[in-house]
N, CA, C and O of each residue as an XYZ file, in Angstrom:
288
protein
N       8.728    -13.227    -16.438
C       8.415    -12.370    -15.300
C       7.808    -11.076    -15.822
O       8.305    -10.485    -16.780
N       6.743    -10.650    -15.189
C       6.051     -9.444    -15.615
C       6.372     -8.253    -14.740
O       7.366     -8.238    -14.013
N       5.526     -7.275    -14.824
C       5.686     -6.045    -14.052
C       4.897     -6.128    -12.752
O       4.116     -7.055    -12.535
N       5.120     -5.142    -11.898
C       4.411     -5.031    -10.628
C       3.450     -3.848    -10.714
O       3.820     -2.764    -11.166
N       2.225     -4.069    -10.280
C       1.216     -3.010    -10.228
C       1.000     -2.645     -8.767
O       0.849     -3.517     -7.912
N       0.989     -1.347     -8.492
C       0.709     -0.884     -7.136
C      -0.333      0.216     -7.237
O      -0.120      1.218     -7.919
N      -1.458      0.032     -6.560
C      -2.559      0.993     -6.596
C      -2.665      1.639     -5.227
O      -2.837      0.953     -4.219
N      -2.560      2.961     -5.193
C      -2.641      3.680     -3.936
C      -3.605      4.846     -4.031
O      -3.926      5.321     -5.120
N      -4.061      5.298     -2.874
C      -4.936      6.473     -2.834
C      -4.727      7.196     -1.505
O      -4.401      6.586     -0.487
N      -4.921      8.486     -1.546
C      -4.948      9.280     -0.319
C      -6.382      9.234      0.181
O      -7.298      9.657     -0.524
N      -6.586      8.731      1.378
C      -7.938      8.660      1.928
C      -8.423     10.084      2.203
O      -7.738     10.850      2.881
N      -9.594     10.443      1.684
C     -10.096     11.804      1.875
C     -10.471     12.098      3.330
O     -10.810     11.197      4.098
N     -10.402     13.365      3.679
C     -10.827     13.794      5.009
C      -9.663     14.040      5.944
O      -8.502     13.835      5.590
N      -9.993     14.479      7.133
C      -9.010     14.725      8.187
C      -9.525     14.138      9.496
O     -10.727     13.949      9.678
N      -8.590     13.853     10.408
C      -8.998     13.316     11.707
C      -9.311     14.468     12.664
O      -9.321     15.629     12.256
N      -9.563     14.154     13.913
C      -9.974     15.156     14.901
C      -8.917     16.242     15.122
O      -9.251     17.358     15.520
N      -7.648     15.921     14.868
C      -6.582     16.907     15.061
C      -6.249     17.666     13.783
O      -5.320     18.474     13.760
N      -7.005     17.408     12.723
C      -6.784     18.113     11.465
C      -5.750     17.472     10.554
O      -5.411     18.028      9.509
N      -5.250     16.312     10.940
C      -4.274     15.593     10.119
C      -4.993     14.808      9.028
O      -6.125     14.360      9.210
N      -4.316     14.649      7.888
C      -4.871     13.848      6.806
C      -5.034     12.398      7.229
O      -4.437     11.959      8.212
N      -5.836     11.661      6.489
C      -6.144     10.273      6.841
C      -5.098      9.279      6.341
O      -5.164      8.096      6.677
N      -4.142      9.737      5.548
C      -3.041      8.876      5.118
C      -3.275      8.193      3.787
O      -4.344      8.287      3.184
N      -2.233      7.502      3.352
C      -2.255      6.784      2.084
C      -2.595      5.323      2.333
O      -2.147      4.720      3.308
N      -3.395      4.770      1.435
C      -3.743      3.347      1.493
C      -3.354      2.701      0.171
O      -3.329      3.354     -0.871
N      -3.049      1.398      0.231
C      -2.697      0.633     -0.966
C      -3.603     -0.585     -1.078
O      -3.958     -1.211     -0.079
N      -3.967     -0.905     -2.311
C      -4.874     -2.007     -2.621
C      -4.099     -3.311     -2.764
O      -3.033     -3.334     -3.380
N      -4.630     -4.407     -2.195
C      -4.003     -5.713     -2.403
C      -4.745     -6.477     -3.503
O      -5.748     -6.001     -4.034
N      -4.250     -7.642     -3.828
C      -4.804     -8.427     -4.937
C      -6.191     -8.991     -4.643
O      -6.838     -9.522     -5.546
N      -6.663     -8.889     -3.394
C      -8.007     -9.357     -3.030
C      -9.014     -8.220     -2.922
O     -10.179     -8.448     -2.595
N      -8.566     -6.992     -3.196
C      -9.465     -5.847     -3.148
C      -9.540     -5.158     -1.793
O     -10.429     -4.337     -1.565
N      -8.616     -5.483     -0.889
C      -8.585     -4.861      0.439
C      -7.600     -3.699      0.452
O      -6.541     -3.764     -0.171
N      -7.960     -2.634      1.171
C      -7.085     -1.474      1.305
C      -6.308     -1.573      2.611
O      -6.853     -1.967      3.641
N      -5.011     -1.206      2.556
C      -4.133     -1.254      3.731
C      -3.468      0.101      3.904
O      -2.953      0.673      2.944
N      -3.480      0.619      5.145
C      -2.790      1.873      5.424
C      -1.282      1.689      5.243
O      -0.715      0.656      5.597
N      -0.660      2.709      4.688
C       0.782      2.673      4.440
C       1.566      2.348      5.714
O       2.588      1.665      5.656
N       1.089      2.836      6.866
C       1.817      2.615      8.120
C       1.915      1.139      8.491
O       2.764      0.768      9.302
N       1.061      0.286      7.913
C       1.133     -1.153      8.195
C       2.008     -1.896      7.178
O       2.206     -3.105      7.299
N       2.531     -1.179      6.177
C       3.271     -1.816      5.092
C       4.775     -1.594      5.157
O       5.511     -2.076      4.296
N       5.234     -0.874      6.165
C       6.660     -0.578      6.311
C       7.194     -1.210      7.592
O       6.606     -1.042      8.660
N       8.324     -1.948      7.487
C       8.848     -2.646      8.663
C       9.464     -1.731      9.715
O       9.592     -2.117     10.877
N       9.850     -0.512      9.311
C      10.427      0.430     10.265
C       9.766      1.797     10.115
O       9.167      2.105      9.084
N       9.886      2.613     11.167
C       9.370      3.973     11.094
C      10.433      4.896     10.490
O      11.489      4.427     10.066
N      10.164      6.185     10.449
C      11.089      7.147      9.837
C      12.430      7.220     10.552
O      13.426      7.642      9.965
N      12.459      6.814     11.810
C      13.701      6.852     12.588
C      14.463      5.526     12.549
O      15.534      5.403     13.143
N      13.907      4.537     11.848
C      14.552      3.233     11.752
C      14.159      2.258     12.842
O      14.716      1.164     12.925
N      13.217      2.636     13.671
C      12.736      1.746     14.739
C      11.754      0.729     14.180
O      11.052      1.004     13.207
N      11.707     -0.445     14.794
C      10.769     -1.481     14.367
C       9.337     -0.964     14.460
O       8.966     -0.311     15.435
N       8.544     -1.261     13.446
C       7.148     -0.831     13.387
C       6.258     -1.964     13.897
O       6.153     -3.008     13.253
N       5.625     -1.767     15.037
C       4.777     -2.813     15.624
C       3.510     -3.071     14.804
O       2.854     -4.096     14.990
N       3.164     -2.156     13.904
C       1.977     -2.311     13.059
C       2.274     -3.036     11.748
O       1.355     -3.326     10.982
N       3.544     -3.331     11.484
C       3.957     -3.922     10.208
C       3.269     -5.255      9.941
O       3.205     -6.125     10.809
N       2.753     -5.396      8.711
C       2.089     -6.622      8.277
C       2.779     -7.078      6.992
O       2.448     -6.601      5.907
N       3.728     -7.991      7.111
C       4.526     -8.447      5.966
C       3.654     -9.052      4.869
O       3.922     -8.857      3.684
N       2.619     -9.781      5.258
C       1.732    -10.409      4.280
C       1.014     -9.342      3.449
O       0.946     -9.443      2.224
N       0.485     -8.333      4.115
C      -0.200     -7.247      3.410
C       0.774     -6.475      2.528
O       0.431     -6.090      1.410
N       1.988     -6.248      3.027
C       2.990     -5.531      2.242
C       3.282     -6.266      0.937
O       3.387     -5.642     -0.119
N       3.411     -7.574      1.004
C       3.659     -8.361     -0.207
C       2.441     -8.359     -1.130
O       2.582     -8.270     -2.350
N       1.259     -8.455     -0.551
C       0.032     -8.525     -1.357
C      -0.303     -7.219     -2.074
O      -1.066     -7.231     -3.040
N       0.253     -6.092     -1.620
C      -0.023     -4.823     -2.294
C       0.893     -4.590     -3.491
O       0.756     -3.583     -4.185
N       1.824     -5.505     -3.741
C       2.658     -5.493     -4.941
C       2.098     -6.586     -5.852
O       2.461     -7.755     -5.725
N       1.216     -6.198     -6.767
C       0.452     -7.144     -7.579
C       1.229     -7.485     -8.850
O       1.521     -6.612     -9.667
N       1.554     -8.757     -8.998
C       2.317     -9.236    -10.154
C       1.438     -9.241    -11.401
O       0.344     -9.807    -11.392
N       1.913     -8.614    -12.470
C       1.227     -8.619    -13.760
C       1.930     -9.650    -14.646
O       3.140     -9.551    -14.845
N       1.213    -10.628    -15.177
C       1.845    -11.659    -15.997
C       2.581    -11.061    -17.196
O       2.134    -10.081    -17.791
N       3.709    -11.665    -17.536
C       4.476    -11.228    -18.707
C       3.599    -11.285    -19.939
O       2.836    -12.233    -20.121
N       3.703    -10.291    -20.770
C       2.940    -10.246    -22.005
C       1.597     -9.571    -21.882
O       1.007     -9.210    -22.900
N       1.083     -9.382    -20.664
C      -0.190     -8.715    -20.471
C       0.035     -7.205    -20.532
O       0.890     -6.673    -19.824
N      -0.720     -6.528    -21.363
C      -0.580     -5.079    -21.488
C      -1.610     -4.397    -20.611
O      -2.803     -4.691    -20.694
N      -1.149     -3.490    -19.775
C      -2.014     -2.759    -18.861
C      -1.936     -1.293    -19.221
O      -0.846     -0.725    -19.306
N      -3.095     -0.671    -19.437
C      -3.135      0.759    -19.722
C      -3.556      1.503    -18.467
O      -4.567      1.173    -17.847
N      -2.782      2.500    -18.102
C      -3.102      3.344    -16.944
C      -3.591      4.674    -17.429
O      -3.043      5.228    -18.383
N      -4.604      5.198    -16.799
C      -5.136      6.519    -17.170
C      -4.973      7.480    -16.048
O      -5.360      8.642    -16.169
């Protein structure tokens, strides 16, 4: 069993109300997913209707045992 790689970025810019655009995470197919779609509950513990279990799993990229990954 190897390690897990998770690649995230803060999307640049702000929306019409001046709020940041949020954090996105990369999946193993090269698609970006907003953090709000990767959590099953909100901050209050309520069910998140935007939750995508498949995307949440795909953003945790398995690195094969023995493979060395250098992060910069």
